[in-house]
N, C-alpha and C positions, 0 to 999 in steps of 0.2 A: 868357268863363269857361272855364278849362281843366278837363276831366274825364277820368278814366280810363274807357276803354270797350273791351270785348273785341269784336274782329272776327276771324273765322276765319283770315284771311290775314296776321295779325300775326306778326312774329318775337318770340320771348320776350326779356324784358329780361335784365340781366346776372345776376340771381339766378334760377334755375330749380329746379324741383321734380323730385326723382328717386326712382324706385323700380324695382326689377327685378321685373317681373311674372312670371306663371307661363309666359308665352311669351318671357321674356328680352328684352323690349323696353323702352326707356326712353320714357315718355310725359312730354313736357316741359310739357304744358298741363292737367294734372289735379292734383288734391290728393293728395299722398302723405305718408308719415310723415317722410321725411328730406328736407332740403333742402341744397344745396351749390351752389357757384358754378360758372359754365361752366368756369372755369380748372381746378377740381378734377375735374370730369367728364372733359374733354378730356385731362387729364394721365394718366387711367388707361386702359390698353388695352382692358380689358374693357368698361368704361362707354362708351368711344368706339364700340366695335364694336356694342354694344346700341343706341346712339343711331342708328347708320347703319341697323341692322336695322329699327328702328321706322320709319324713312323708307321703306324698302322696303315695309312692311306696308300702306301706303296704295295700293299698286298693285293690290291684290287686291279682291275683292268687287265693288262698283259699277264698278270700273275694269277688270275683266277683259274680254277680248275673246271667248273661247270659253266660254260658260257658258249656263245656263238663264235663263229669263226672270225668275226670282226676284231676281237682281241686276241685270241690264240686259236689255232686249229687243232690243238692237242687233245681236245675232247672227242676227236674223230680219228678213227684208225681203220680196222677191217670190220668193225662192228656197226658204227654209225657213219653217215655221210651227210654232206650238204650239197644242194644242187643248184642254188641260185647265183653261182659265180661261174658257171661253165659255159655261158652263152657269150658274154663279153667281158673283159676285164681290162684294167689299165695297170700295167706293171709298175708304173710310178706311184700308184695308190697303194700305201702299205696295208690298207684293209682289204684290197681286192686280190685275194689268193684263191684261185679255184681249187676244188678238190683234187682234180687231176694234176695240176701243177704241185700241190702239196704232196700227193701220193707218189709222184715221179721224182720228187726232189729237185724240182725246177724253181724253186724259190731262191732268192739271192741272199747274200750275206747281211743285207740291211733291213730285211723283213721281219716282222714279228719279234722284234727285239725287246728283251725285258732285262738285259744285263746292267744297264744303267740304272734302271728303276730299282733293282735289287740292292745295288751298291749304295745308292742314295739313302735307301731304308736302312742298310747296315750302318752307314754313318750316322744317321739321325738317331738310331737306337744306341750306338756306342756313346755318343755324347751324353745322352740321357743316363746311361748306366754309370758313368764316371762323375756325374754331377748331382744327381738326385738327392744324395745323402745331405747336401747343405740346406735342403728345404726344412725350415722349422715350423711350417704351417701344416705339415702332414705328420701323423703319428709314426713311430718307428714301424709298426705293422703295415701302414699304407705305403711307407718307403719301400719295404721289402717286397710287398706285392708288386708295386710299380716297377721296381728293378728287375723282378722276375719276369714281368711282362715284356720289358724291353729286351731282356736276354733272350727269351723265347723268340720274339720278333726277329732279332738279329740272327739267331741260329736258324730260324725258319727261312729267312731269305737265302742263307747258304744252302739249305736243303732244296729250295726251288732252283738255284743255280746249278747244283750238282746234278740234279735229275734231268735238267733240260741241256746243259752245256757240258756236262761231264766234270772232271776235276778243275777246279778254279783257284785263283790266288786267295789264300787266307791272309787277312790283313792283321798287323799287330794289334793286340788288344787296346793299347793306348792310342792307336791311330798313327797317322803319318803327318809329317811336318811339311806343309805347303811351301815353305821357303827353300826346301832342298832342291837339288838339280833334278832334271828330268831323269837321268840315269839312276840317281839315288832313289828316286820315287818308284821306279819300275819294280814289279814283282812277277815272278814266274808262277805258273800253275802248281799247285800242290797235287800230291797223288790222290787218287780216289779214296784210298784207305785213310790218309791224313784228314781229308775233308769229313768223312764219315765219322772218324774218331773225334774230330773237333765238335761237330754237331752233337754227338753223343754226350760228351763232357759238358758242353754248354747247356743242354737240355736238362741234364741232372742238376746243375747249379740252378737253373730256372725253377725245376720242380721243388727244390728245397725252399724257395721263397714263395712260389705261387699259392694261391688259395687252393685248398684241397677239394672243397665241395663245388657243386654246381653254382654258376652265377645267375643273377636274376636276369629277367628278359632285357632289361635296358643295357646290360653288360654282357649279353650272350656271346659277343664276338671277342671277347677278352679271354685269353687261355687260362686254363686251370692246370693243376699238376698233372691231371690225366692227359691233357693235351700235349704237354712237354714230354711226358713219357711215351705217348703214342708216336709223336713225330720222331723221337729217337729211335724207336723200334722200326719205323720205315726206313730210316737212313741205314740202320745195321743191316736190315734185310736186303737192301740194294747192294751193300757192300759184300754180302755173302753170295749174291746171285752171280750166275755164269759170266756175265758181262764184265764184272770187276774182280772176280775170284777164279784164278786159274785160267785166264783167257790167253791162248797162245796163238790167236789168228793174226794175220797180216796188219789188220787195222790197229790192234792193241799194240803191236810192236811199233808201229808208225806213229802213235799218239804219245809224244814225249814233251818234256819241257825244253827250255832253250839250251840246257846242257846235255840233252840226249837221254835223260832218265825216264824210264817207262812210268806212265801214269796209271795204267791199269795192270793189276798183278798178274803174272804168268804162273805164280805159285799157288796152287790150291790150298786152302785152309778150311778144313771141316769145322773147326771150332767157331768160325765166323757164323755158321748156321746156328750153332748152340747159343751164341750170344744174342743172335736175332730172336731166337725162340724165348730165351730169358727175358728179353726186353719186352716182347709181347706179353709174356706172363706177368710182368711187372704191372701192366695196365689191368690185366684180368684180377690179379690179386688186390687192386684197390677196392673192389666190390662196389664201385660207383655206377657201373654201366651194365645194361642188359639189353637184349634185342627188344625193340618196341613191338608191342602186340595189341590188338583190339579184340575184345570179347566177341564170340560168335553171335551173329544176328539171327534169331529164330522167328521174330516177328517184326512188324513195321517195315516190310520191304518197299523200295521205291525203284524207279528206273535207274537212279544214280547209285543207290545203295541196295543192291539185291541181297536176298537172304543168303547166308554163308553157303557156299559150295563146299560141301564136305569132301576132303580128299578120300580116295579109296582106302579100304582097309588094308593095312600093311601087316596084318597078323597081330596087331595089338602092340607093336613096338612104340609107335607114335599115336595110332588112332585110339588106343585104349587108355590113354593118360591125358591129364591136363597139364597145361603149360607151367613150368618149362620143360617138363618131361615129355610132353606130348602135344598134340594139336586139337584135342577133343573140345576144348573150350575156347578156342581162338578162331578168328577169321583169317586164314593166311593171305587171302587177296587183299582185304582191306588193311591188314596190318603193314603189308609191304608198300601198298600204294600210298598210304598216308604219311609215310616217312618223308616223302619227296614233294608232295603237291601243296603244302601249305596248311593242310588240315590241322597239323600239330604244331604248337609253337616250341620254341627252343627249350623252355624249362620243361615241357612235357614229353619231349623226345629223349627217352632214356638211353638211346645209342648214339647220340650226337656228341662227339668228343671235341671237335673243333670246327668252327664255321667262321667265315669272314662276315657273317651277319647279312643284313639286308642289303648292304653294299654289293656283296656277293650274290644276293638274291636278285638285284637288278639284271645281272647276267643270266641268271636262271630265267628271269622274265623274257629275255631275248630269245632263249631257247624255246620256250613255250609259244612265243609269237611265230617262230619259224616252223613249229611243230603242228600248230592248229591248222585245221583244213580250210580251204577258200570259202566254204559256206560260213565260217566264223570270221571272215577277213584276215585269216592267218596266211602267212607266206607259203605254207604247204610245201617246204622244200627240205626239211630235215627228216631222214628216214633211216631204216636199218637194212642191212645187207641180208641176202638169203642165208649166208653162214650163221649170222647171229640169230635169225629166226629159227634156224635148225638147232641151234645150241641149246634152246630150252627143251626141257624134258616133257614127256607125256606125264599125266597126272599120277601114273603108277611108277614113275622113276625110270622108265625105259625110254629109248630113243625114238623119235618120231619116225614112221616109215619113210624111206627115201633120203634120210639125213645125209647131207653132203655128197649126194650121188653125183652131181654135176662136176664137182671138183676132184673126183677120183677117190673119194674116201668112203663110199657107201659100203653097206654091208650086203648088198645084193637085192635089198627090198626097193619097192617102188612107192612113190608118193600116193597118199590117198586120193581117190577120185570121188567125184559126186559132191552134193551139197547137203547142208544139215537138214535133218528131218524132225518130226515132232518130238521124238524121244530125246534127241540132242538138245532141243530148246527147253524141254521139261527138266532136264538134268542141269542145265546151265543157262541162266537167265541172260548172260551176256551175249549169246548167239541169237541170230535172227535168220530169216529166210535169205537165200542167196549167198550164204557164207560157205566157203570151201571146207570139205571134210579135213583138209590139211590143218585147220585151225581148231578141230574139235578135240576135247579130252586132253588139253595141254595143261601144264602146271600153272599155279596161280600167278607167278611172276610174269608169265607170258601175257596173260590178259591185263595185267597192271602196267605193262611196258610197251606192248606192240599194238600198233594201230593197223590191224590186218584189213584187207578189202572186205567191206561190209560190216565193219565195227560200228558201234554207235558212240557218237560224241555228244555229251550231255548238254553242254553250253547253257547252263542254267542262269547266267547273267545276260543273256540276250534280252532285248527289250520286248520282243514278241514271244508269247508262250508258244506259239506255233513252231518256233525254231529250236524248241527244247527236244533233246534226245533224238538226234538226227542220224540215221543210218547212212554212212558215207561210203560210196563205192568209188574206186580209182580207175574205172574204165575210161577208155578214151571217149571224149565227147560228153562226159557227164559233169562237167563243172570242177570236179576236184581231181580228175584225172589229167591225161596228157593234154597239154595246150601249147600253142605257139608262143610261149613266154618262158620265163625263167620258173615259174611258180607251179611245179607239179613234182610228184614223187617219182624219181628215177627208178626205183625198184618196185614201186607199187605197194610198198610197205612202210608205214609211218611209225612214229614214236608217240606213245601215250605217257611215258614215265615224266614225272614233274607237272602233268596237266591235272588240275582239280576239275571236278564235275561242273564247277560254276564258271571255269575260265572260258572267256571268249575275247577276241580282239575286235569286236563290233565297232564300227566307225573309227578304227585305228585308235581306240581308247585303251590304254594300258592299265587304267584303274579298274578295269573289269577282269583283271587277272589277279588272283589271290597272291599276296606277298609270300615269299618262299626264302628259307635259309638255305644257303649252299652247304652241302655235306661234304665238307673238306676232308675230315676223317670221321669215321664212324665205326662203332664197335664190331660190326660184321667184318670189316676189313681186318682188324686185329685178330679176330678169331681165326680167319683163314690164313692170315700170315703165320700164326702160331702152329697150325697144322702143317703148312708148307714147310716151314723151317725144321720141324721135327722130323718129318719124312726123310730129309736129306741125310740124316745121321746114321753112321754105322757104329760109332763109339759112344761112350757116355762121357759127360763133362760136368764139372762142378763150377757153377757159375753164380757169383754173388748177385743178390737183388740190387736194385739201383741205389738204395740207401745203406747197403751193407748189413741190414738187419737180419737176413737170412741167406742161405745158400741153396740154390736149386740143383737138383739131380736132373741134368737134361740128357735124354737120349730118345731113340725112336720107340716111344711108349705108345702103343695103340690106343690104350685108354685115354692118354693125354691128347693124342691126335683127335680122338672122337670129341673131346671137349671144344675143339675148334670148328669141326664140321657139323656135328649133329644139331646144335642149336640153330645154325643158318638153314640146314635142310628142313628141320621141323617147322620153324617159323614159315618158311616157304611152302609148306604142304607137300613136300616130296619125301619119300622113304629115305632111310639112311643107306649108305653104300653097303654092299654085300661083304662079308668077312674077307673074301678073296681080294677085294680092292685094297682094304687096309694092309693086307699081308704083302702085297706086291708094290715095291717102291716106285717102279716105273708107271704102273697102273694108276697109283694114287696120285702121283705127280700130275698126270694127264687129267684126272678127275678134278683136282683142286684148281687147275688152271681154268678149266671149264667152269667150275663153280664161281670163280672170280669173274670171268667173262659174263656170266649171267647176273650174278648178284650186284656187281658194280658197274654195269652197263651205263653209259652216259655220265659217268662221275669223274672223267679225266684220268682213269687209271690204265685202261687197255693199251693205249699208245705207249706208255713207259713200261708196262708189264712185258709186252712183247720184245722190248729191247733189253731189259734186265735178264730175261730168260734166254736171250739170243735166238727167239722164235721169229723175229721180224723179217729176216730174209725169205723165209718160207711163206709165213702167213700174210705178209703184206705184198707179196708178189703174185698170189693167186688171183685169177680173174674174179671180178665181182659179179655175182649173179643176183637176180631178183626176178619178180614176176615180169611179164611182158606188157609194158604200159601202153603199147600202140594198139592193143586189142580192145574191141568194143564189147558191150555186154553180151552181144550174140556170139562172141568168140571167148566166152568165159573160160572154157577148158584150156584154151591156148594162153589166156592171161595168166592162169595158174601153173603154167608150165614154165619153170625157171629158165631164163636165157641170160647170157652176159649182157652186162649194161654197156652199151657201146660208147657212152661219153665218159666212162670211168676206166681209163687205162691205169695200170699199177706196175710198179717196179720197186726194188730196194737195192740201193747201192751202199757200199760201206760208209760213205760220208754222211749218211742218214742216221747213224747210230746216235750222234749228238747234233744239236743245233750249232750253226756257224756263228762266229763272233763278228760283230759289226767292224767294218774297216777303220772307223774312227777310234774305236777302243784300241785296236792294235797299234794304231799310230801313237796313241797316248802312252802306251805301256810297251816298250821295245823289247821286253822279256816275255811278253805273252805269245803263246804259240796257237796257231789256228788249227781247228779240227781238220785232219787229213782229208783232202779232196776239195777243200774250199780254198778260196783265193785270199791273198794278203793285200791285193791292190797296191803293189810296190811301185 
């Protein structure tokens, strides 16, 4: 018996429902006042543009990368934490997921779901792709670019699904007929490799039609050719990584489709790394992107913008040359800080490849509100772990003394003791009295990202000048430290990344926080991906470029690996790796993982990186350490002695490799298999 049934990933039938909402979106699957055919919708330029805009709208909220935990907790792993959900929470409230519940895998199958949102976006984009050609109000060039945008969006939704849920069903390009029976509509998961290959192929098609150059500020959230090629590179890198390439563990064996076919390959293919490297190189060869830098500041210093802190002499490798060969004429601290805090608009950010725009920026706003200290009416609850704090290098490229001592990875050294002196303050204007020596002589990205005890928050949008440039301590009893509420830093170490010197949440007013663009994909990520993929090769491969115009010789070439790492290290103001690092595959792998941990902290990457590398069982099970927030100023030495954070218990079980699928989705599609370890609610 045939029956009509609604499932979220269906494409709409020929007659659709139309309304221009207050957000100027077309919603094709709700009940509106007016009805018209697809032909009428796509014959009209305004309606067509609104339809595409609605497809974009599904990229936000649960699908954002940089955001607070209210939408998705995946911006937090072993590097960042949130602390304002661990006192009380309501399991029935989908937004109330404590960090410990998240880290222990105690969330349920119905929490933090983006499955339906992605498939609705896929449907919306697919309808557009198959109908925009009938529009006679658009030029052929506009039609091609719009179709390329829709194709990018559709493939990007599959990328978001693959990253979060693992292998997912790929729908027919022409869509599904809603009049078919339930069993006929059901679709199984495709393999991880099939999903990645589909995304790769679709992104190539999108790149052929998308605008090649940068878009203007009003269209900054629309993808370009570079965005399509960059997203393709990310999908291929994940397909090459250990989780999906030669995975022989029990979880991989248990993750199958409804016919028992493995979805994660147990057969290792080195060529996948070569293809990922070539895809990253495709982006590099465009010549459109470079790491963003700001010239060094030798005069006009202020509290918020100090004179450039010159990195130590590295023997002339970087210190004796101007950018891009060296750092002699740039300010590494301000160059890195400005990428994220709203100081640079989208057209001026030379390394921004894809962003969700200011709709994504609203989520960055929420991050900032949770990072700001209580003195700025901030929530004061997003912080970093001791592990992340230790990951940052000293300014000469060495490890900080006592690095990872508490988790059993130390080199036998002890943490620095004592507090800054006059010489420290003269050398670094970001340091003030009372700051621990542990935070002295660190690399520029540390000072741009870490709100250490005794750091200065500038708060230049405060109404009272007296509130500018406040030194904030996290000692117990001092307003920003431990309180008998939810609003204090559990590790005694906060987050400065994304915070502009003018930002404040005074009087709970968000308009005192500078607008920011979400860095969904940026060039530093592509460079590090290129180096990582090359490092895994033992053989050489000939791989055609995305458009077939050339063929790359891809192998473990140290000079090519340096093209991925050296610019990132140079812009950051830290020396290049020693030759022995480049020569040793295992050592380089560890270094590039650490580089990603530092460079991409807070950008929604670490959670997924740990999984694709298969490092999560170790890294996400280690105890979380931080300063001792119960100590007062009179116990400052004890405050700076790392202790386990009692409210943050951690563990990793195999079911946490991917996110579970909602029970309702499993009911709608009887061929869809659940992630092993999660329930079907039969």
